[in-house]
N, C-alpha and C positions, 0 to 999 in steps of 0.2 A: 582345268585344271584346279584356279583359283576357286570356282563356284563350285565341285566337286572336294571342295575348301582340304585340295589336299600339294606337301609339299611337291617341288619335281625329285626330287630324290626317291619316293616314295608312285608316285608314276613313274615310276624310267622304269621301276621294278618286275610294279606291278602286268608295264604291256611288251616287258622283254624287250624294252629297248636299255639302250647305254646310257648310263647317265652323262656321260662325256656329250653324244648323239644328238642326247636329247637337247642339251640344256647347246649347243648350235645353232639347230636349228627354229629353234624359242627363240634363238638370236637373229636367226636371216642367214645365218652359213649358210645352206642348202635346203633341200627344197625335201623334204616328207616322201615317202614313198606310200601309196594306197594301205601294204597294208602294218606302217606303224601311226598312219590318221585311222585304218580300221581296229586297232587293237587299245589306240587312244581313250575312242571314242565308247568302247567296249568298256574300259576301268573306270571311265567318266559318267558311263551312264546315259550321252547323247548319242543322239543320233551322227551317222559319220558327215554328211555334207551340214551340217552348224561347226563343222573348224575350220568350212574351207570356203577364202572371202565370192561370193558372188560376182560375176564380172561381166554381169549383163542383169541392169535394174528391174527389178520385177515394175513392169506397166499394170496397166487395170486395162479390163476388157476392151476392146469399143463396140 
């Protein structure tokens, strides 16, 4: 969102996610759905996986 240079209000509008929902989820109140992540990624012109934390660290091939 910051890298895309837009406010939470604008992101909520463009991603079709209610502002209150976006704000709550950004603050950790609940998880984003896959559809919400896809919409947000599309609006921000990033790949959806870039919005998700990696639970497995990348390891060098042996």
